[in-house]
C-alpha positions in Angstrom: -7.3 -15.8 -4.5 -10.4 -17.5 -6.0 -11.3 -18.7 -2.7 -10.7 -15.0 -0.9 -12.6 -13.0 -3.4 -16.4 -12.9 -2.7 -15.6 -14.1 0.9 -13.2 -11.9 2.7 -12.8 -8.2 2.7 -9.5 -7.1 1.0 -7.1 -4.3 2.2 -4.4 -2.9 -0.2 -1.9 -0.5 1.6 0.8 1.0 -0.5 3.6 2.6 1.8 4.5 5.3 -0.9 8.3 5.6 -1.6 9.2 3.0 0.9 12.7 1.4 0.3 13.3 -2.0 0.9 16.6 -1.7 2.8 15.1 0.5 5.3 12.0 -1.6 6.0 14.1 -4.9 6.2 16.6 -3.2 8.7 13.8 -2.0 11.0 12.0 -5.3 10.9 15.2 -7.1 11.7 16.0 -4.7 14.6 12.5 -5.1 16.1 11.7 -1.5 15.5 8.4 -2.4 13.7 6.6 -4.3 16.4 3.2 -4.0 15.0 4.0 -4.7 11.3 6.7 -7.3 12.3 4.2 -9.7 14.0 2.2 -9.7 10.9 4.9 -10.2 8.4 5.2 -14.0 7.4 8.3 -15.1 9.3 8.7 -11.5 10.7 10.4 -10.6 7.5 9.6 -8.5 4.5 9.7 -10.3 1.2 12.1 -8.4 -1.4 10.4 -7.6 -4.6 10.9 -5.3 -7.6 8.4 -2.4 -8.3 6.0 -2.2 -11.2 6.9 1.4 -11.7 9.6 4.1 -10.6 7.2 6.6 -9.4 3.5 6.6 -7.9 1.4 7.2 -11.0 3.3 4.6 -13.2 3.4 2.0 -10.3 -0.2 2.3 -9.4 -1.4 2.1 -12.6 0.5 -1.2 -12.9 -0.8 -2.4 -9.4 -4.4 -1.8 -10.4 -3.9 -3.9 -13.7 -3.0 -6.7 -11.4 0.8 -6.3 -11.5 1.8 -6.2 -7.9 5.5 -5.8 -7.1 7.4 -8.9 -8.7 9.4 -11.3 -6.4 13.0 -10.6 -6.7 14.0 -13.8 -8.1 13.9 -15.6 -11.5 10.3 -16.4 -12.4 7.6 -16.6 -13.8 5.7 -15.8 -10.6 2.0 -16.6 -10.6 -0.2 -13.3 -9.7 -3.0 -13.0 -7.1 -5.0 -10.9 -9.6 -5.0 -10.8 -13.3 -7.2 -9.4 -16.0 -8.4 -11.9 -18.7 -5.6 -11.9 -21.2 -4.8 -14.6 -24.0 -1.2 -15.8 -23.4 -0.6 -14.5 -19.8 2.3 -16.5 -18.3 1.6 -15.5 -14.8 -2.2 -16.4 -14.5 -2.4 -19.6 -12.5 -5.2 -21.8 -11.2 -5.5 -19.6 -8.0 -5.4 -16.4 -9.7 -8.5 -14.2 -9.5 -9.4 -13.4 -13.2 -11.5 -10.6 -14.2 -13.0 -9.3 -17.5 -12.5 -5.5 -16.8 -9.6 -3.4 -17.4 -8.5 -3.1 -13.8 -8.6 -4.9 -10.4 -10.8 -2.3 -8.7 -13.7 -2.7 -11.3 -12.9 -6.4 -11.3 -13.6 -6.6 -7.7 -16.6 -4.3 -8.0 -18.0 -6.7 -10.4 -17.6 -9.4 -7.9 -19.8 -7.7 -5.5 -17.4 -5.4 -3.5 -17.6 -1.8 -2.5 -14.4 -0.3 -3.5 -13.0 2.8 -1.7 -9.9 4.7 -1.9 -8.1 6.8 0.9 -5.7 8.8 -1.0 -2.2 10.2 0.2 0.2 11.7 -2.3 -0.7 14.2 -5.1 -1.8 11.8 -7.6 -4.8 10.9 -5.4 -5.8 14.4 -4.6 -8.6 14.8 -7.1 -7.8 18.5 -7.7 -7.2 18.2 -11.4 -7.7 15.8 -14.2 -4.3 13.9 -13.3 -5.0 13.6 -9.8 -8.4 12.1 -10.5 -7.5 9.2 -12.8 -6.6 6.7 -10.1 -9.4 7.6 -7.4 -11.8 7.7 -10.3 -11.7 3.9 -10.4 -13.3 3.5 -7.1 -16.8 3.9 -5.9 -15.8 6.3 -3.2 -12.6 8.2 -2.9 -11.3 10.6 -0.1 -8.4 13.1 -0.1 -7.9 16.0 2.2 -4.6 18.2 2.7 -4.3 16.6 6.0 -3.8 13.1 4.4 -1.0 14.5 2.1 2.9 14.7 2.4 3.1 17.8 4.4 1.0 16.6 7.5 2.8 15.1 10.4 -0.2 13.4 11.3 -1.2 12.1 7.8 -1.5 8.5 8.6 -3.8 9.0 11.5 -6.1 11.3 9.7 -6.3 8.6 6.9 -7.2 5.9 9.2 -10.0 8.0 10.7 -11.2 8.3 7.2 -11.0 4.7 6.6 -13.0 4.0 9.9 -15.7 6.1 8.7 -15.9 4.3 5.5 -16.0 1.0 7.2 -18.7 2.1 9.7 -21.2 3.2 7.2 -21.2 0.1 5.2 -23.9 -2.7 5.7 -22.5 -5.7 7.5 -23.2 -8.0 4.5 -21.4 -5.8 2.1 -17.9 -6.9 1.3 -15.4 -4.3 1.0 -12.1 -3.4 -1.0 -10.3 -0.7 0.6 -7.1 0.8 -0.6 -4.9 3.2 1.3 -2.3 5.2 0.1 0.0 6.1 2.8 2.1 9.3 2.3 4.0 9.5 5.3 7.3 8.0 3.9 7.3 10.4 0.9 9.4 13.6 1.1 9.1 15.6 3.3 9.6 13.4 6.2 12.3 15.2 8.3 9.5 16.1 10.8 9.1 12.5 11.9 12.6 12.2 13.4 12.8 14.3 16.6 15.7 16.9 16.4 15.8 17.1 12.6 15.1 20.2 10.9 13.7 21.6 7.7 16.9 23.1 6.8 18.7 19.7 7.0 16.2 18.1 5.1 15.0 14.5 4.4 17.4 11.4 5.0 17.5 7.7 5.2 17.3 8.4 8.9 13.8 10.4 8.9 12.6 7.8 5.9 13.1 5.3 8.8 11.4 7.4 11.3 8.4 7.9 9.2 8.0 4.2 9.0 8.0 3.8 12.5 5.4 6.5 12.7 3.2 4.4 10.4 4.0 1.3 12.5 2.7 3.1 15.7 -0.7 3.6 14.4 -1.2 0.7 11.6 -3.0 -1.8 14.2 -5.9 0.7 14.3 -6.5 0.2 10.4 -6.0 -3.5 10.8 -8.5 -3.8 13.5 -11.1 -1.7 11.6 -10.7 -3.9 8.4 -11.1 -7.1 10.4 -13.8 -5.9 12.7 -16.6 -7.3 10.1 -15.0 -10.6 8.8 -11.6 -11.9 7.9 -9.6 -9.6 5.7 -6.8 -10.5 3.1 -4.2 -7.8 3.5 -1.6 -6.7 1.1 1.2 -4.2 2.4 3.8 -3.1 0.0 5.7 -0.2 -1.4 5.1 1.2 -5.0 8.7 2.2 -5.4 11.7 3.4 -3.4 13.6 6.5 -3.3 17.4 7.6 -3.2 18.8 9.7 -0.6 22.4 10.4 -2.2 22.9 6.7 -3.3 25.5 6.8 -6.0 24.8 10.5 -6.4 21.1 9.8 -7.0 18.2 11.7 -5.2 14.7 10.9 -5.2 12.7 8.6 -7.4 11.4 8.2 -11.1 15.0 6.9 -12.0 16.5 3.4 -12.4 18.4 2.8 -9.4 18.3 -0.2 -7.0 16.8 2.0 -4.1 14.0 2.8 -6.3 13.2 -0.4 -7.8 13.7 -2.8 -4.8 10.7 -2.6 -2.5 9.0 -4.6 0.5 6.0 -6.6 0.2 3.7 -8.8 2.5 0.4 -10.3 2.4 -1.5 -12.0 5.3 -5.0 -12.6 6.8 -6.4 -10.3 9.5 -8.3 -12.5 12.0 -11.7 -10.8 13.2 -11.2 -12.5 16.5 -8.0 -10.8 17.1 -9.6 -7.4 16.5 -12.5 -8.0 19.0 -9.9 -8.6 22.0 
């Protein structure tokens, strides 16, 4: 990351509440054609979430603790605050002398921008202002939130405006919290009803919806220069697994998440 920071733009996308098993199944079945061709080897990496719900997990992610590979470690981190005795800070880690990654990248010359999704990014009260308050600019509208069937398209339009306003030489760290996977998501599956509610199948349909539009975000972020992209979930959610429903609980459906990182080539965006 020491060779990336200061050279490339950086994109962090959290697919809020996405379960690993659903993401892995859809990739294996070819149901994520756009994401699938970006994933290394066409597969998601299985990782463990740093928190069991949005606020806790994003506090950790913005402190440099991305989801941890689901295998014995230690695992070197991409980003880390300067911290004596850290066993996961390696030679290639981007180390910053601030409390969080966002201000660390700002200190390295990046303009930082947040496009929020779920309520912890809505800036409508003190709690909903903590995470977006880390950024130079932060955006949220009800149309970006969990109740909008077109939330991701609306978020991408906002991101495109952010990118278009920046001078060409200005490096950008863009964060997008995608709300479409979060409950309620029943409206993403044709034939599903509000009365029947959400299910693993509607969760999968929401991911397919995101996949249909995500190339637009990738193209915008790589239109200026090469971009290093991280796409992951912050936590999963349970749909009746072992009697559990929802998240903010300790179940494998919640703590096991998909992760990928890759470069976006500006030449591809130009085609």
